[in-house]
N, C-alpha and C positions, 0 to 999 in steps of 0.2 A: 534575674535568672529564672525564678519561679514563674513569672508572667510569661517569659519566653517559652518555657517548657509547656505551660498550659496551652499557649497559642499553637505550638507544634502538634500537640495531641489533638486539639479540636480541629485543626486543619487536616491532619491525617485521617480523622474520622470521616471527613467529607469524601476522601478518596477511596474508602473501603468498597463502595458499590462498583467503582471502576476496576479495582483489583480483582474482585470476584468475577466480574464480567470477562476480563482478559483471561483469567484461569479457565473459565467456561469455554471460551473460544478455542483455547489450546487443547482442552480435553476433547471437544467435538472434532477437532482436526485429526485425532487418532483414528477416527472411523473412515477417513478418506481412503479411496482405492483408485486404481488405474481405471480411466474412462476414456473412450473414444480416441482422441489424438494422442493420448499418453502411450498407447500401444505402438503407434507409429514411431514415436520418439525413442522408446526403449528398444524397439527392434533395430532401428538404424544405428543407435549407439552401440548395440551389441555387434552388429554386422560390420560396421565401417570403422569403429573406433572414434576417438575424440575428434581429431582434426578433419578426417574425411567426412564425418557426419555433419560437422559444422559447415563444410564447403558444400555438401549435398543440399542442405536446406537453404543455404545462401543462394544457390543457383536455381533452385526449383520452387521456392515458396516465399521466404521472408528474409529480410536483411538483419533480423534480430540475432546476431551472431552469439552474443553472450547467453541468450536463452538456450541456444543449442549446446553451448558448453555445459551449462547447468543440467540440461537433460541427460548428459552422459552419466550423472550420478545415479540415474535409474538403473544403469547397467550393473552397478554395484549391488543394489538391492531395490526391488520395486516398492518396498515398504518405506522408502524415503518419503513417499507421498504422505504417509501417516505421521511422520515427524515434522513435516514442513511448517504447519501452522504454529505449533508450539515453539519451534526454534526461531521462526521469524518474528513472532509476536514478542518473544523474550529479547531478541536482538534489537527490535524496534524500540522497546522500552529502555533498554540499556543505552542505545545510541542517543535517543532523545534526551534522556536524563543527563548524559554526559554533555550534550550540547547546551542544555539550559544551565547546568551547573557552571560551565565555563563562561557563560554570558552574564551571570549574576555578579553584582558588586562584591569585591573581595573584602569589603568592610564587615560583612556578616561572617559569623563563625562557619567553619566547614560543614558541621553537622546540620546547621540551619539551611545552608545552601543546598545540601544534598536532599533534604526533605522537601524543600520548595521545588527543586528540579524534578524529583520523583513524582510529586503530586501533579505538577503541571503536565509532565509527559504522560502520566497515567490517564488523566482526564482527556487529553488530546487523542490518545489512542482509543480510549473508550468511546468518545463521540464519533470518531471516524468509523469504527467497526459497527456500532449500532445503527448508524445512518447509511451504511454502505448499501446501494440499491440492489446489488446482486451478490450476497455472501456466498451463494452456491458456487458461482463461477469465479469470484474474486479471491476467495479464501480456501474453500474446501476442494476445489478442482486444481490439480497441480499446474495445468497450463496457465490458469489465471494467476495463481499464487506467485509463480516464478516470473511472470511477465509484468506484474504491477507492484505487489508488495515488496518483493525482493529488491528491485532497483530503487524503490523509495528508501529502504533500509540502508542500501549502499550510499545513497545521496546523503542521508542523515549522518552516517559515519564520516563521510568525506567532509561535511560541514563541521562536524565536531573536531576533526583534525585541524581544520582551518582556525577554529577558535582556540585550540590548544597552542598552535604556533603563534597566533596573535597574542595570547595571554603571556607568552614567554618574553615579550618585550620587543625592542627594536633589533631583532636578530637580522643580520644581513643575508643576502642571497645565498642559498645553499642548494646545490644541484640535486641533493637527495630529496629535499622537500619538493622541488620542481618535478622530479621523476615520480614521486609518490602521488602528487596531484594528477599528473598525466596518466599514470597507470590506473588509479581508481576511477577516473572520469571516463577513460576509453572503455573500461570494462562495464561500468554502470550505464553508459549510454547505449549499450548494445542489447538492451532488453525490451524497450517499449517505444513504439512509435508515438505514443501519447505523451509520455513523460519527458522524453529527451528534448523536444523543442522547448518545453517549459523551462527545463534546466538551463538551456542555452540563454534564455532571457534572464533567468535568475542570476547566473554567474556574470553575465554582461553587466547587469545592474550593480552587482556587488563590486566588480572591478571599477566601474565608473564612479561609484561612491567613494571608493578608496582614493582614486586619482583626484577627485574633486576636493576631498577632505584634506589630503596631505600634500597636494601640489604646491610648490615644486620640490618638496622635501625628498630625500633619498628613499627609494622604495625598499621595503623590508621583506623578510622571508614570507610573511603571510600574503603580501601582495603577489609575489611570484607564484606562490602555491595556488592562489585564486586564478591567476592568469593561466597557469598550467591546466587547472580544472576546466576553465572555459575553453581552452584550445582542445583538450581531449574530448570534451562533450560535443564540440562542433565537429571534430573529426569523426566521432562515432555517428553523429547524425548524417554526415555526408556518406559514410560507408553504408548505412542502412538505406539511404535514398537511392544509391547507385546499384543496389543488389539486383542481379538479373531476375531473381525470382519474383520481384515486384510486378513485372509485366505479366508473368504467367498468372499470378494471383488476381491482379486487377482485371484480367480478361473475364473473370467470372462475375464481375460486378458492372453496374452501369458506368457510363463514361464519367470520368473525373469532372466534378463541377468547377466552374471558374471561381475567382477570388470572391466576387460579390455573392455568389451562391453559397460558398463556404461560410462566409460571415453571417449570411441570413440563416442557414441551417444551424450554425453554432449558437446564434443568438436565441432562436426559438427553443432549441433544446436546453439552453442554459436557463431560460426563464421557467420552462417546465420543471427542470431540476430543482430550482429554488422553491417553486410553488409546492413541489412534492415534499420538501423538507418543512417549510414554514406553515403549511396548512395542516400538517399532521400533529396530533398531541405529542407523539414521541419526539418529533423534530423540534418542537417548541421547548419541550422539557429539557432535551439534551443540550440545545444551544444556550438556554437560560442557565443550565447547570454549569456548563463550561465557562461561560462568561462570568457567572457569579463566583465560582471558586477562584478564578484568576483575579477577579476584582477584590475579593476578600484578602488574598495574599498580598496584592499590591498595596492595600491600605496599611497593613501592618509591617510589611517588608518591601518598601518601595524600591524600585530600580535606582532611581535618583530623582532629582527635581526635573521633571520633563514638561515641555510645553503641552497644553491640552490637545493640540492638533495631532500629536503623535498617535493617539488612540484611534481616531477615525482614519488616519493614514494607514495604520496597520490593518484595520478592517478592510479598507479599500484594496490594499495589496492582496489580502486573502481572496477577495472576490475576483480580482484580475487574474491571479494565478489559477484559480479554479476555472475561470472562463477559458484559459489557455488549454485546458484538457478537452475541449469540445469540438474544435474544427475537425471535420471528418476526412479531409483530403488524404491523410496518411493511409487511410484504409481503402482508397480508391472507390468510395461509395458516396452516392448522393443522399446520404442520410446520416443521422448522428452516430457517433461512436457507440459500440455496444455498452450496455449497463455495467458489464464487468470492469470496464476501464474507469468508471466514475468513482471508485474508491480513492483515486488520486485527487479528483476534484473535491471530494468530501474532506480529505486530509488538509488541503490548502485552505479550504473555507473554515474548518474548525480551528486550524492553527491561527488564522486571522482573528477569530473570536477570542481565543485564549490570550494572544498577545495584546489585543485591544483592551480586554478586560484588565489585564495586569497593568498596562500603562495608564489606563484611566484611574485605577485605584492608586497608582503611584503619584498621580497628579493632584489627588485630593488630600487636603489637610486632615490628619487624624482627628483633630479637634471636632470636626463635623460629626463624628460618630462616637464621641466620648460618652454620650448618654447610654446607659446600659440597655434600655428597651430597644433602641435603634440597632445596636449591635446584635442583640438577641433575635430581633425580628429578621434582620438580614441573614443571620446564620441559619435560622429555621427555614427561611424561604429557600436558601441554597440546598440545605439538606433534603428538604421535601422534593425539590426539583430533580436532584441527581438520584435520589432513592426511587422516585416515581419512574424516571427514565429507565433505570436498571430493572425495576420490577416488571414494567411492560416488556422490556427486552428479554428478560428471563423466561417469560411465557413463550416467546418466539423460540428461544434457544431450546426449550424443552421439546417443542414440536420438531425442531431440527434434529435433536438427538434421536428421537424415535425413527425418523426417516433415514438418517445416516447409519444408525446402528443396524436397522433392518437390511439396508443395502449391503453393508459390510458382511453381515451374516450370510446373505444370499450369495455374494460373490466368493466368499471364503469357502462356501459349500461347493461352488462350481469348479474351483481350481483343482481339487483332488480328482474330480471326474475327468477333467482335461488331461491332467498329468498321467492318470492311469491309462487313458486311451492311448496316449503317446507311448508310454512304456510298453504297452502290449502290442505295438506295431500297427495300430489302426490308422487309416488314412484320413478319417474324418470323425467328428463327434458332434452330436446335437445336444445343446444345452437349453435350459429354460431361460428366457430373457424377460426381465421386467424393466420398466422405464427407470432410467437413472435419475437421480435427484438434481442433476445440473442442467437438465433440459438439452443435453447433447445427444448426438445420434447413438443408437444402440445397434448391436448386431441383429441381422435379419435372416431370412431364408435364402437370400441370394449370396452365394459364396464370393461373387465379384464386387459386392457392396464394399465400400472402402473400409468401414469398421471391421467387417468380417475379414477382409484381406489383411488389415494390420494385425488383428488378433491371431489369425492363422499363421502369419509370418513369425510372430513372436513365439507362439507355442509349438510350431513345427508340424501342424496338421490342420486340415480344413475344419473350421468351426462354424456351425450353423445354429440357428435358434429355432425353437418350435413356434415362434410367432414373428411378426414383422419387427417387433422391438420399438415400433413408433406409435403404439397405441397411447391414448390419453390415460393418465393415471394420477392418483393422488400422491404417488410416491415421488414428489418433487418439492424442492424448497422454493417458496414464493419469492 
């Protein structure tokens, strides 16, 4: 018992840098404000209501119907954008911990399974966030947060429900499980043109594996839940593809590339993405830390006796699903998907490293590491790697804080000016515009510019800026 308790404390120590980093991201999210597209979203939600605004965007811009549903939350309070990162990072951690907890062997005590699950989920989220290519647009901008991290969280909760049903034993078909899987999947599929095709492949592979493993035995509730999730995800993908707004949006971009061009573009972008991670000190430290922590846990708390090929297979799966986030055809562009979408690719890649590390540790006999100096050396290496990655990232977060806080103060100062002008019956107001940190369009001098139009529609009077709003500035998150 004492040895087990010591192991838990030493393992938890490895996750402290990850927990501090997640708290830091949640705190920085409190400085998020409405930017560019957000004003269009909140205006239409206020003007048309939930269903009509969803239909409006579906016909005129994008098939991401669930994203339009979530945008209606902005009509309740625009400060929803300031709570988003904290709420979603917390939900992400809870959902992933639940998933891992249910997938661990029940032979371990519940408290040990909980800590193992919490540590593994924490380092996965940690690695994903610090290696995210565009935190400004993937996390701190509402449009990116609800398009990429939110559907990822819904998918994780959907997978956790699958494990929960599967853990309950050979429960027969239940229509409520089927409807739950269908509802979660249809809603989760309507957010992202990047993630949804990947999820179709994921659930297809899961259903195929269950059929292959259990055939010709009677199908249980978890099988039908997975089948429902696959069906709902596929339906959501079809609904997005058939949206009339796609043709309008794609007319703004070059002609859609053919299949071979898509694969070529995706392959080149994927290699560049991998090089950007594994050629940087932060990327090397982060991946080494994730793999090392998972390996450490696998040695002492193995999943079960697993073949050694399971580990490279898990790593390969991570690379395959990450690559699935790169084809650009969904965007109607003959170029790679924007960097803000790549938080999804990073997640699948980091998940592959964590699972591979844990399975590799599980396949190694503990006797190999019985010598104290080997255990101490391994532990120190992992602690240095994860602490180093966190330290480098904290310096970045500090610069982010200054930029985000400065913009929040600036915009919070502009709002009373606009509100006062509206209250006094003015038809227009001129504000000072500084470059936003997300690299998106700012309001300018032209009242017909789309950002000005969206802001003016939301506030109820013409809003102009005293400069173009497009000037270069250091007020941007790299």
